[in-house]
N, C-alpha and C positions, 0 to 999 in steps of 0.2 A: 723699558720695555718689557713685558712677564714673557718669561723663557717659552714654557709650552703653552703654551698656551699664550717676546721681547725684543739683537740687531746690531751695528758696528758700521762704520765708516768714517772718513777725516776730510779735510777741508780744501781748499786751496792754498796756497802758501800767502795770500793775500789776508788770512784768517789766524790773528796773533794766538787765540787761546786754543788752536788745536794746529800749530803748525810743529810743534813738538811730538805729536803723537803719530804720525805720518806712518815714519819708519817702523813704529812700532805694531800695528793692526795687521794682523795675517794669520795663517793657522802655522803650527809647528811642523819643524822639516820633517818628520816620519809619517806625515799622512799618505796617502794609499792612493795611486789616481792622481791624475795631473789638474785634475778639477776644474780645465782649460775653460776658458772664456771664446776660443775661437772653434766653430764647426770644424768637425774632421769627419766626414762622409754621411751626415744626415743631409735626406732633402725634404720637399715642402711635399706636404701629403701625410695622410692617413690618421689613425685614432690614437693619440696618446691616453693611456688610463693611468689615474693617479688614485692613489689609495690613500683613505683619512678613516684614522679608528674613532676618534670623536665628531661629534658635527663642528662643525663652524661656526664660530660666535657670529659674527659679523662681514657682511658683505657691504656693510653703511663704509665709505670711506672715513668719514669722522669719527667711528667707534672703532675702529680697528686698532688691536694693540697688541699684536701678537706676531712675533719675527717672521712666520712662515707665510702668514696671511696678510702681512704688508709685502711682502716678495711677489705674492700672487698678483695681489691686483696691479702692484706697481708692471709690472711685464705685461700682463694681461689685458688688463681693461681701464683702469686710470691712471691716467698721464697728470704729472707737474707741471710747474713752472720750470723746475731743474730736478734731475734725476741721476743716477748713479749709472755709471758705463758698462760695458761686457768684458772688460778684462780680468784676466785673474790674479794681476799682480796688485796685491795690497794696497799698495798706493796710488795705484792710478783707478782699480778701480773705486778709491773713496772719495776723487774729485768729483765734485757735481756737473753735471754739464746741462747746459742749455736745453729743456725739453719743450714746454708749452711755451716758456717764453724765449725772447728772442737771443737772451745772452743770460749769464749767471745772475746778474743783478746788479746795481750800483747802489753803495751806502753812504749817506751821509749823516752831519753831525755825530762822528764817532762811533757810528753805528746804531744810532738811536732814529733813523729814516731808511727805509729801502725802497727800493722802487725795479720795478721789472714790466716790461713791455709784452702783452699776450702777442702773440705770431700769428697771423692771419693764416685761414685755409685747414685750420683745426674743427673738426668736425663732432657734433655727438652722434648716436647711432640712428638717430632718426633724420640726419642733414642739415640739422640748424648748426650755427656756427658757434663754437667757446668763444665765449667774448669776456672781458674784465668784470662785467659784472654777475657771470657764474663763479668766478675767482673770488671777489666779496663775498659774494652769499655763503660759498663753503666754510669760509673761516667764520661765519658771521653762528653757525651751527653750533659750534663749541660752548657758544654761551650761554645753550638751553640745556643747563647739567641737569634739568630734570625729564629730560628725554632722551639725548643725545648722549649717553652714559658709557665709560668703558674705554672710553679713548684717551689721549693725549691731549684734552683739553686745558690743564693746568699749565700749560708753557703760555697758551695763547693768552688765557684771564690771568699771568702771571705778568707778560710783559706788553699787551697792549696799551696806549696812555689813553685809559679810560676812568674815571673817578670810580674808589669805592662806597660801598656803602659800610655803616656800621659795624658789620661783622666781618668786612675784609673781603667779601664776594662784589663783583663789579656790578656799578649801576646799570649796567646793558645786561639784561635777562633773555637775548636771543631772538632771532626772527619770528618765532610764532607769538611770543604775547606781544615785543616790538616795546617792551618798555625799556627805555634809556636810547632807543633806537641813533637819537641826533646824538648821541654821542660815540658811538659806533663808527656813525657816516664820519664824524671830524677823524677820529683815528684811521679809518682805512677808506680810499677816495680813488674814484676811477676818470682818468680824463682821456678819453679814446681809447686806445687800447693800454693805457700806462697805469698799472694800479701800485698804489704806494701805501706804507705801513709805517705810522707812528708809533714807537715804544716809549714807554718810562724809563729806561736803563736802555745801555749798549745792549745789542745782540750782534756781535761782529760775523759770528756763524749762524747768521740764519738760513743762506743759503742750505746751510748741510742739514738745518732742523727740516725743511720741506722736502730735502731727496731722503730723508730717512724715514720720515712719517707722511700721514695721510689728512692731518689736520687743517693743512692750508688748500686742501684738492677742493677744484673746482665741481660745482652741484648747480643743479637747475630748478629755480624756486619752483617752478611749475610742477617740478616730479619730487617735491619734497613732501613725504607725508608722515613724517616724523619718525616714531616708533616702529610704522608699520611698512616702511622704507628699508628695514634693515636687511633683507634678502631681494630685495627688488634692483639689479642691477642694471645701471644706465650706465653705459660706455661712452668713451672717447677713445679706447685703446684698440689694440688689433683683432679682441674677441668679444662676444657679446652672448647674454645668455640664450640659449636656445628655449622656451615656454619658460617655466617655475623653475626656482632652486627649494628642493625639499630636505629641509634638513636632517632629517632621519636618513636619506638616503644620498643626497647631492643633486648632480646637473650637470648640462652639457653646457660647454662654451664653444661655439663657432664661428667662424669669421665674420669680422663686421665690416661689410661694403664701403662704410662711409670714412674707415681709418685712413690717415694720411698725412700729409709733410711732417714727417717725423724721420729729423736727422740724428737722431742718438746713437743708433745700430744697437740697442739695448734689445731690443724687442723683435727676433730674426720669424716668429711668428711661421715656425714649421708645420708642426700638426695641424691639418685641417680642421681636426676636433680635441677639445680635451675633454673627457668625461671623467668627473670625481665621483669616486666609489667610497660611500660611508658606510662604516660598520663594522666592519670585518677585524679582528684581533690581530695584533701582531705579528702573532706568531702562525695566524692563518694565512696574513699576505705573506710573511716570507717563505714559508712551507713553498708556497706557489713560485716564487721568486726566485728561490733556491733550486727549484726544479726547472723552472726556465723551461715551461711549455705554455702552448696556446697564448693566450692573449697575454699571459705573464711575460711575455719576450716585448710587450709593449708597455710596459709599467714602469712607474717608480711609486713614492710613498715618501710623507716625512712623518713616518711612523720609524722610529731606529729598531734595528735588528736586536732582536732580545737576547740578552746576554748569555742564555740558555744556548742559543742556534751561533754561537761565537766559534764552536770548532769547525763548525760548515766553511766559514768565510775562506781557507785557502785553497778549496777546491773553486773558489768562483772569484779570483782576486782581481781580474782583469774587469768586472762590473762592480766592482768596492771602493768607495771613498772613506776615510775615518780623519774628517777636520776637525781641528780643536775649535770649540763655538766662540760664541761670545757671552757665553751666561755663566753666570754663577749661583748655585744654587745654595740655599742657607735656609734658617729655622727662624721664625719670628715669635716671640714672646710677649703676651699678652701684659704690657707694664700697667694697666688698671687693674688686673686681678692680681700677677704673680707678684711679692716684694723682689727687693732688689738680691737678696741673697739667695732666694729660691732660682731666680736668674741666671746668677753668678756659679751656682752649682749645678745647674743643667748644662751650662756651657762646658763646665770643668768636665763633668762627665760625656762627653759626646764623642764617641765612638764615630769619626770620621773613618776611621782603617777599615772599621766594620760595613760603613753606609758605603764606601768604596768596593769593598770584595763584592757585597753582597749584589751590587749594581754593575759589575761584569770589571770590576780592575780598573789596570792602568790603559785598555783599550778604549774604557768608558769615562774615564774622571783623570784628574790632577787635583791635588788637594790646594784648597783654598785657605787665605790668611785675612782676606778682607772681603766683602761686599761689591766691591770694585775688583774689574778683569785686568790683569796684568797688563792688555793692550791697551789700556786707558792712560790718558796724559796725567802724568803727577801720580802714579799709583805708587804704593809701597805698601810692605807685608804691615801688617797691626800687628806689635808684638804683644798685645793681650791675647790674641788670637795664636798666633806662631810660638808662644809659650806653653800651650795645651797640647799635653801630647796628642798626636794622632790618634791613638787607641781610648783615650779619655783618662781619668783619672778617680775613677769611683771614690777611692780612699779619702783624699783630698775633698772631693763633691759632699761628702758625708759629713766632715769637720765643718765646711762652711755653714751647712744647715745645722748642725749640733750647735754650733759657738753662737748662732743667731736664735738660738732656741726654737727653732721650728722643729714640729710634733712629726715623726717618722714613723709610720710611712706618708710619706707625702702624695696624695692623689693626684692624678691629672690625667688629662688626654694629649693626645696626638693626632692633629690632623692633617690629611695629606689627601691627594687623588689619586684613587685608586688602579691599582693594575698590578698585576704578578711580581714585578720586579720590584716595586714600590712597598710592598707588602712584605718582604724579605729585608728590605733597606729598613723599614721602621722596626720591624723585628730586632733588628742589631742593637739600634739606639733602644730600644726598649731593654734590652739585655744588662746594659752597661748601666742605667739610670735607675733602672729597679737596684741592683749592687750599691747604687748611691745612697740607697733611702726613701724611692720614689716609688709608687704603686703607679704605672703607668696603664692605662688602656688606649686602647688603638682603633681610630675611629676613621677608615676610610670613605671616600665620598666618591660621587662619578663627577657627570662633568657639571654636576652645579658647584663644584668646590670654591672657584673664584668667585663665584656671584656669593655666596655665603660668607665668605672671609672680608667681603666689604660692606658686608652690612652692620652698620653701628653699633648695631644694639647684640651683636654674636658675643656668646661668654665663650670662646674657646680658650682653652691654655696657651696651647703651642701649635703652631704649624708650618709645612713646607710652604717655600717659594723659590722661585730663579727670577732672574734678572740680567739682563745684558744693555749695557748702554745705548742707548739712543743714538749716538755718536760718542767718537771717542774722549770727552772730557767728564770729570768725576760730576760735573754739573748735571749731568742726565742720569746721575745714578744715586746721590743722598738725596736731593731736593725730593723727587720723586717719590721715593721709598717714605722718607723719615720727617723731609715739613708739614709738619701738621697744617698749617696754614693753606698751603697748596693743595689738601688732602682731604680732610677731613671736613664735611659739611653733612649737615641734617638728616641726607638722604644716602649718603655713602663716605667708606673709610679712606678711598681710591686705592694709591697703593698701603697706605701706613698703616696694614691689616693689625700689628699691634697695637694700636691705638695709641701712640707714643709722642708726646708733646712735650718737646725739650725745649726751654728758653734759652739756654746758652746755645744751643746746636744752631736755631732758628736765627740767632744772631750772627753766628758764623758763617749761616748760609745766604744772610743778607750782605754781609762782608763780601763775601765771593761774588754775587748777583752785581754788587756795583763798581767792581773791579773791572779794569780793561786790559789790567796788567799780567800775564801768565800768570809767573812766579808770585804774586800777590795771591793770586786767584786760589792756585794749587795748595800755597801755604792755609789759606782760612781753609780750604775743603779739607784736607790733612788732619788738621785740628778737632774738625767737625767730627770726622770719622773717630777718631782719639774718645771725643765725647761720647758715641753712639756707643762703643765697646767701655768706657769707665761706668754707663747707665746702663749696658747689658742688654742693649736691645733687639740684638739679631748674635747669630751663629752661623758664620760661614762654613759650609759644607767642602764644596769640590767645585772645579770646574768642568763643563759637560764635555766631553767630547762627541761625534756624532759618527755612528756608524751605517751608513746608506748602502744599498743593491738596488741595481737598475735592471730590469732586464735584456738579453742580450741583442733585441733589435733598438735600444735606447740607446742613442749619442749622448752620453750623460756629462751634465758640467754642474758643479757646484763651486760657487764664486763669492768672495766675502760681500758683495754687494746684495745678495741673495741673502744672508743673514747667515753663510754656511749650510743654507737649505739647498734640497734641488732647484738650480735656476732654471723655471719656466720660461725663460726669455729666449734661453738658448739652445734648450731642450728638444732636438729632432727623433727621427725615424729614421735606421737603416734598412729596415723592411716594414713588411705587412704583418699582421698577426690575425 
């Protein structure tokens, strides 16, 4: 899952692949604020204001793949067969619980078949029931990869037992063309209220995938307008969209009168309205929040406090939280454009210390030694990255270039999503890279950044990205980022922004995918990460820590189940504004 614009979770004891990860999930001991999952003073009513700097990419559930947006949708408008609870305990909050389904599912054939029964009495906002066929149709949308873009469709495309074309893509092309529809109808079936999924390999943690993402969300076929559905929220949750959503300015969610039969306790639905306001810069938002007057008293945001304002935090400590996030920020290198010695030299000269300090220091980050987060099962520090000094080694990097006969200064550009903080961090990287024999141009971009780096014809040299495990398994990190088979198509690079095609790496991923033994799977994935380091496909930077501040009338909650973002399922108001 992409960080800003990607997640954390774990599964029931019956899931062998993740049982070892449960105790490791969560946030650091020095987090401020209780982040609690239980209400402490809020009552129903009032209007909560939610500030967002950049436009929300998608409200279409199958297209959503950003941690904060996944959390918003789960808690407010879209229900899943299973979801996550409201506990602030990292283990309990990471266990799937029944939501639309009557239980957390039953598996057969070693995890290759899963069955769920859709509960009665759950309705869409127009009063019609949510059916098994709606759940089946929702999953089918993932296969229309030319229309339903941006989401985690590769999981469904990789696992469902549907034959592939010569290019490796499924013969089923989605519900709009209906090419291969009979193949999908064999892989996913409805019998009464019971839906059955048939996979081509074991998927023992499938319930966790459902709870963590929205790729399996139900969707009404008669409401589907393809790409035009992107901002047309059609709810089965506690809130519904009032009027229309404006990409540039936001919209307001109000209570859904048809919402009911929800036994999860994950959706307190305390405010009468939630108004999303898009466009203010972080500094503007937090100027108001620190001042704490007017509607700011009833405001939260998923924009982090800018480092320039960290000095104001002690005066607002009771409204502040500092959880460790599930996300790792990293640099990707264009493997089709930059030769291996160039990539190795770039990594060797990368000044992680300067990047961290420019971004706010240890209140904002801790150094990373792999793209895999330490909370993920089987994590290990990658020695290649561990051995690179945190401040970089420009002299050693220059020697790599010289020994390879690379002409210096070597020109390249660094792409990243623009912000004041990101500009300072990029400048810190440039300073050390330039000392190593590079001539670096900084090329910040706006909200089109992720769309641009997914284009197969991009000619970028180096870029920033962030990722968090969809659930605590490296299977949800390394394959979605670097498996070319799951990512690269004629229309998109997926998350393989550096265009990496690694035969040995892909073989290790296949080995891991076909394993039902945790130790064997972890071993294969650790070897896969070693291959990535040998090929110098990416350079880990840091693990993000979030810095949140809420208005004084907000009963503020941050939980692991909300990906460490403000948990809108639990947040309420202690007074009006």
